N, C-alpha and C positions, 0 to 999 in steps of 0.2 A: 096433744097433737095441734100443731099450728098450721092452718091452711096457707097456701101462698098467696091468696087473695081472697076477697069476700064475695059470696054469691051477689051477683048483680054488678060486680066491677067490670070494667072494660079490660079486655085483653087483646092483644094484637098478634096476628100471624102473617106469615109470608103466603100470599095467595097467587092466583094467576097459574097459567100453564107452565111457566118456568119459575115460579116463586119470586116473580119480578115486581110484585106489588104488595102493599101492606093493607090488610083488612082488619077492621075493628069489630070484635065480637064481644059477646056478654057471657060471663061466667055463670053457669047454672047449676054447678055441682062439682064433685070430685070423684076421682076413682082411687080406691084403696085397695092394694093387693091383699088378697085374702090371708096369705101366709105371712104378711107384714102389717098387721092391723094398725100400727102407729105411723105408717108411712104413706103419705099421699103422693101418688106417683104421677098423676095426671089431672088436668082439669077438664071439666065437661062444658061445652059452650053451645050457645045458639048462635049460628053464623049471621052475618049481616044480610045473607040471602034467606034467612029463615029456617035454616037446617038445624034440627035438634040432634043432639047426641054425639057431635064431633068431639073427640078427645085429643088432648095434646099435652105434651110435657113442656113445663115452663122452663124457659131458656134454651129449648131446642126447636120446638115447632110453635110454641106460644110465648109471648113475651108480656111482662107486666106494664110496660111503658112504650110508647110509640118510639122513643129515642132507642131503646133496646132493640126494638124491631129494625129500625134504620140501620143500626150498626150491623146486625145480622145480614140485612139485605146488601149492605156494602161489601161484607166478607164473601157473600154468595157470588157477587159480581167478578171476583178475582179469579 
């Protein structure tokens, strides 16, 4: 099983009331579906605001680079 990022890595999410800004968070773990033991489905983060336990799917609600998050933000603006 290969995680999408390492614990401690920065991840980026679309934040704000309309998902109109990018927030940098920190990966603190992973969620693995019990029925799919070899599949990491989400990353767990501590948010920039200090909230622990937020989960998100890489490529959907969380992104590994700021550039990927910016592309998603531009796509959301359409």
